[in-house]
C-alpha positions as a Markdown table, in Angstrom:
| # | Residue | x | y | z |
|---|---|---|---|---|
| 1 | Met | 87.5 | 107.9 | 86.9 |
| 2 | Ala | 85.0 | 106.8 | 84.1 |
| 3 | Thr | 82.0 | 105.8 | 86.5 |
| 4 | Asn | 78.6 | 106.8 | 86.6 |
| 5 | Glu | 79.1 | 107.6 | 90.4 |
| 6 | Thr | 77.9 | 111.6 | 92.0 |
| 7 | Gln | 81.3 | 113.1 | 92.8 |
| 8 | Thr | 81.1 | 116.3 | 94.9 |
| 9 | Ser | 83.5 | 119.1 | 94.5 |
| 10 | Ala | 84.9 | 121.3 | 97.3 |
| 11 | Gln | 85.0 | 124.8 | 97.0 |
| 12 | Leu | 88.3 | 126.2 | 98.5 |
| 13 | Asp | 89.1 | 129.2 | 99.6 |
| 14 | Thr | 93.1 | 129.5 | 98.6 |
| 15 | Ala | 93.6 | 132.6 | 100.8 |
| 16 | Ser | 92.5 | 130.9 | 103.6 |
| 17 | Thr | 94.8 | 127.7 | 103.3 |
| 18 | Thr | 97.9 | 127.3 | 105.1 |
| 19 | Thr | 101.2 | 125.3 | 103.6 |
| 20 | Gly | 100.1 | 122.5 | 106.2 |
| 21 | Gly | 97.8 | 121.0 | 103.7 |
| 22 | Lys | 94.9 | 122.1 | 105.9 |
| 23 | Asn | 92.6 | 125.4 | 105.6 |
| 24 | Arg | 92.3 | 127.0 | 108.8 |
| 25 | Ser | 89.0 | 125.4 | 109.8 |
| 26 | Gly | 91.0 | 122.3 | 110.0 |
| 27 | Ala | 89.3 | 120.4 | 106.9 |
| 28 | Pro | 91.4 | 118.9 | 104.1 |
| 29 | Arg | 92.2 | 120.5 | 100.7 |
| 30 | Val | 91.3 | 117.4 | 98.7 |
| 31 | Asp | 88.4 | 114.7 | 99.3 |
| 32 | His | 89.7 | 111.6 | 100.7 |
| 33 | Val | 86.6 | 109.7 | 101.4 |
| 34 | Ser | 83.9 | 110.0 | 99.2 |
| 35 | Ser | 80.6 | 111.3 | 101.0 |
| 36 | Thr | 78.3 | 109.9 | 98.1 |
| 37 | Thr | 77.4 | 106.5 | 97.3 |
| 38 | Ser | 75.4 | 105.1 | 94.1 |
| 39 | Ala | 73.8 | 102.0 | 93.3 |
| 40 | Gly | 76.6 | 100.3 | 90.9 |
| 41 | Thr | 75.5 | 97.7 | 88.4 |
| 42 | Ala | 77.6 | 94.3 | 88.4 |
| 43 | Ala | 79.9 | 95.7 | 85.4 |
| 44 | Asp | 80.8 | 98.6 | 87.8 |
| 45 | Ala | 81.8 | 96.2 | 90.3 |
| 46 | Ser | 84.1 | 94.1 | 88.3 |
| 47 | Ala | 85.8 | 96.9 | 86.8 |
| 48 | Gly | 87.9 | 97.2 | 90.1 |
| 49 | Arg | 89.5 | 100.1 | 91.4 |
| 50 | Thr | 92.3 | 102.4 | 90.7 |
| 51 | Thr | 94.8 | 103.5 | 93.6 |
| 52 | Ile | 97.4 | 106.4 | 92.7 |
| 53 | Ala | 100.2 | 106.7 | 95.3 |
| 54 | Glu | 101.3 | 110.3 | 96.1 |
| 55 | Gly | 104.9 | 109.7 | 94.8 |
| 56 | Val | 103.5 | 109.0 | 91.6 |
| 57 | Val | 101.5 | 112.3 | 91.3 |
| 58 | Ala | 104.6 | 114.2 | 93.2 |
| 59 | Lys | 106.6 | 113.0 | 90.3 |
| 60 | Ile | 104.6 | 113.9 | 87.5 |
| 61 | Ala | 104.4 | 117.4 | 89.1 |
| 62 | Gly | 108.2 | 117.5 | 89.1 |
| 63 | Ile | 108.8 | 116.8 | 85.8 |
| 64 | Ala | 106.0 | 119.2 | 84.4 |
| 65 | Ala | 107.3 | 122.3 | 86.7 |
| 66 | Arg | 111.1 | 121.1 | 85.4 |
| 67 | Glu | 110.2 | 121.8 | 82.2 |
| 68 | Val | 108.7 | 125.3 | 82.8 |
| 69 | Ala | 111.0 | 128.0 | 81.1 |
| 70 | Gly | 112.7 | 130.1 | 84.1 |
| 71 | Val | 112.9 | 127.3 | 86.5 |
| 72 | His | 115.7 | 126.8 | 87.5 |
| 73 | Ala | 115.7 | 123.9 | 90.1 |
| 74 | Leu | 112.8 | 123.0 | 92.8 |
| 75 | Gly | 113.3 | 122.6 | 96.7 |
| 76 | Gly | 115.1 | 124.8 | 99.1 |
| 77 | Gly | 118.7 | 125.0 | 99.7 |
| 78 | Gly | 119.4 | 121.8 | 101.5 |
| 79 | Ala | 117.1 | 119.6 | 99.5 |
| 80 | Arg | 119.5 | 121.1 | 96.3 |
| 81 | Ala | 122.4 | 120.1 | 98.1 |
| 82 | Leu | 121.2 | 116.8 | 98.4 |
| 83 | Gly | 119.9 | 116.7 | 95.3 |
| 84 | Ala | 123.3 | 117.6 | 93.6 |
| 85 | Leu | 124.6 | 114.4 | 95.4 |
| 86 | Arg | 122.0 | 112.6 | 94.3 |
| 87 | Asp | 122.6 | 113.6 | 90.8 |
| 88 | Ala | 126.4 | 112.7 | 90.6 |
| 89 | Met | 125.4 | 109.4 | 91.8 |
| 90 | Asn | 122.7 | 109.2 | 88.8 |
| 91 | Ala | 120.0 | 108.9 | 91.1 |
| 92 | Thr | 117.9 | 112.1 | 90.6 |
| 93 | Asp | 114.8 | 112.7 | 92.6 |
| 94 | Leu | 112.1 | 114.0 | 90.8 |
| 95 | Thr | 110.0 | 114.6 | 93.7 |
| 96 | Gln | 112.5 | 117.2 | 95.4 |
| 97 | Gly | 110.6 | 120.5 | 96.1 |
| 98 | Val | 107.1 | 119.2 | 95.4 |
| 99 | Lys | 104.4 | 117.9 | 98.1 |
| 100 | Val | 101.0 | 116.5 | 97.1 |
| 101 | Glu | 97.7 | 115.5 | 98.9 |
| 102 | Val | 95.7 | 112.9 | 96.9 |
| 103 | Gly | 92.2 | 112.3 | 97.5 |
| 104 | Glu | 90.0 | 109.6 | 95.7 |
| 105 | Thr | 88.7 | 112.5 | 92.9 |
| 106 | Gln | 91.1 | 115.5 | 93.7 |
| 107 | Val | 94.9 | 116.9 | 94.3 |
| 108 | Ala | 96.4 | 119.7 | 96.0 |
| 109 | Ala | 100.3 | 120.4 | 95.2 |
| 110 | Asp | 102.7 | 122.5 | 96.9 |
| 111 | Leu | 106.0 | 123.6 | 94.6 |
| 112 | Thr | 109.2 | 125.0 | 95.7 |
| 113 | Ile | 111.0 | 126.6 | 93.3 |
| 114 | Val | 114.2 | 128.7 | 92.2 |
| 115 | Val | 113.5 | 131.2 | 89.4 |
| 116 | Asp | 116.3 | 132.0 | 86.7 |
| 117 | Tyr | 117.6 | 135.7 | 86.9 |
| 118 | Pro | 116.0 | 138.1 | 85.2 |
| 119 | Thr | 113.0 | 136.1 | 84.2 |
| 120 | Pro | 109.3 | 137.4 | 85.9 |
| 121 | Ile | 108.9 | 135.8 | 89.0 |
| 122 | Gln | 104.7 | 136.0 | 88.7 |
| 123 | Glu | 105.1 | 134.8 | 84.9 |
| 124 | Val | 107.0 | 131.6 | 85.8 |
| 125 | Ala | 105.1 | 130.8 | 88.8 |
| 126 | Glu | 101.5 | 131.1 | 87.1 |
| 127 | Asn | 103.4 | 129.0 | 84.3 |
| 128 | Val | 104.0 | 126.2 | 86.9 |
| 129 | Arg | 100.7 | 126.5 | 88.1 |
| 130 | Ser | 99.1 | 126.1 | 84.4 |
| 131 | Ala | 102.1 | 123.2 | 83.6 |
| 132 | Val | 101.6 | 121.2 | 86.8 |
| 133 | Ala | 98.0 | 121.1 | 86.7 |
| 134 | Gly | 97.6 | 120.4 | 83.2 |
| 135 | Ala | 100.2 | 117.2 | 83.6 |
| 136 | Ile | 98.1 | 115.9 | 86.4 |
| 137 | Thr | 94.6 | 116.6 | 85.1 |
| 138 | Arg | 96.0 | 114.7 | 81.7 |
| 139 | Leu | 98.0 | 111.6 | 83.3 |
| 140 | Val | 96.4 | 110.9 | 86.6 |
| 141 | Gly | 92.8 | 112.1 | 85.8 |
| 142 | Leu | 92.4 | 114.0 | 89.1 |
| 143 | Gln | 90.9 | 117.3 | 89.6 |
| 144 | Val | 93.3 | 119.7 | 90.4 |
| 145 | Val | 92.1 | 122.2 | 93.3 |
| 146 | Glu | 95.3 | 124.0 | 93.9 |
| 147 | Val | 98.6 | 124.5 | 93.0 |
| 148 | Asn | 100.9 | 126.6 | 95.4 |
| 149 | Val | 104.2 | 128.1 | 94.2 |
| 150 | Ala | 107.0 | 129.1 | 96.7 |
| 151 | Val | 109.8 | 130.8 | 94.9 |
| 152 | Asn | 112.5 | 130.1 | 97.3 |
| 153 | Asp | 115.6 | 131.9 | 95.6 |
| 154 | Val | 116.7 | 133.4 | 92.3 |
| 155 | His | 119.1 | 131.9 | 90.4 |
| 156 | Leu | 122.0 | 134.4 | 88.9 |
| 157 | Pro | 123.6 | 133.5 | 85.7 |
| 158 | Gly | 127.2 | 134.0 | 86.9 |
| 159 | Asp | 126.6 | 132.0 | 90.0 |
| 160 | Asp | 127.3 | 128.6 | 87.6 |
| 161 | Ala | 130.6 | 130.4 | 85.9 |
| 162 | Asp | 132.2 | 131.4 | 89.5 |
| 163 | Asp | 131.9 | 127.6 | 90.3 |
| 164 | Ala | 133.6 | 126.7 | 86.8 |
| 165 | Asp | 136.5 | 129.4 | 87.2 |
| 166 | Ala | 136.9 | 128.0 | 90.8 |
| 167 | Glu | 137.4 | 124.4 | 89.3 |
| 168 | Thr | 139.9 | 125.2 | 86.8 |
| 169 | Arg | 142.1 | 127.2 | 88.9 |
| 170 | Val | 143.1 | 124.7 | 91.2 |
| 171 | Ser | 145.3 | 122.0 | 89.7 |
């Protein structure tokens, strides 16, 4: 990250980006292959290279999103059901509801969240974008080109109380 290489940044039109990770022209959202080269010194060559797995970036994004006020859970209905089973076995999946695309210098993230009622959805989504982008930039050191937030459901406060009442009525 702290090299003297020339970096190119992609200008993205987020309105033309689909959820498949590519924009309508078929180009990837992030820079997978460096299009520039530079004459490095012997010190640059001996410094080595750091590769960060997509799972690491997804976990950081998931943790950051869960810390935002108003986010009840991450993932769709089926993923949350499996997540409840994982939680019961003490094997929580922090990447649930998070998909990332990692390039050499850039990251794009897609998150699916459940918002607590009556929290303003747009406010929560913007806070998630900010928290995820900040965490990835701070901890991973990559440029975040986009963070897409899909709100899958709204959690009603009475939903948990109804589940607790049902369990206490059964003997």
